[in-house]
Steps between C-alpha positions, in 0.01 A plus 500: 500500500206513731409849373480366151275224612283754693477710181382206296247401759366852527451519120311182504277615781339773299500311164315183619139517619572184707785659693262708715438189713874438553639856544333746728458838317389824655242715327480436129489889457833573664828456310853491622744689278873420546819610340404863518761772451584671830395822341146374418240665718125435544388763237726329240382149610127613482550664154642176368220288616190721469449419129376153620217623727396689811753490776412495868854533635863516390791442755866515450669343804771712650763453772384647828844661582621631165156550336641352175303246293575133564439420127149357522152605546125420473206604273145421597233520229125517545436196294658162448488537125709817503754339725530191281538717192764707671690194610506355158593829322764640755697186610841528353445848361748792550410775750745780586777289314441181708311184397229456752340172636130501558319227706191478706577615842519232775357529844757542769534222759547743797761763538471850636 
């Protein structure tokens, strides 16, 4: 139940210009991409997103022990406009047979 609520809140945070004061968002050029196939690698992710603008970095997060994808990653664009277009065009689209979720990346509150 909480996950559904979090998804609704996350969707609102990028849709409303007023939400920026309520929800802390990381760089407006970095996108979180979830729901990736475990077979999706960085070149595939970059190829899917490069049509929207110049990309600074693509990272698929992998397990440190097994080296296998955890099913999510990040794409950072040079411009906010490119990131915004990519978010709007790619959220809910199919990549490697899986429907992906795209949101603005959040800043981490600590961690490793």
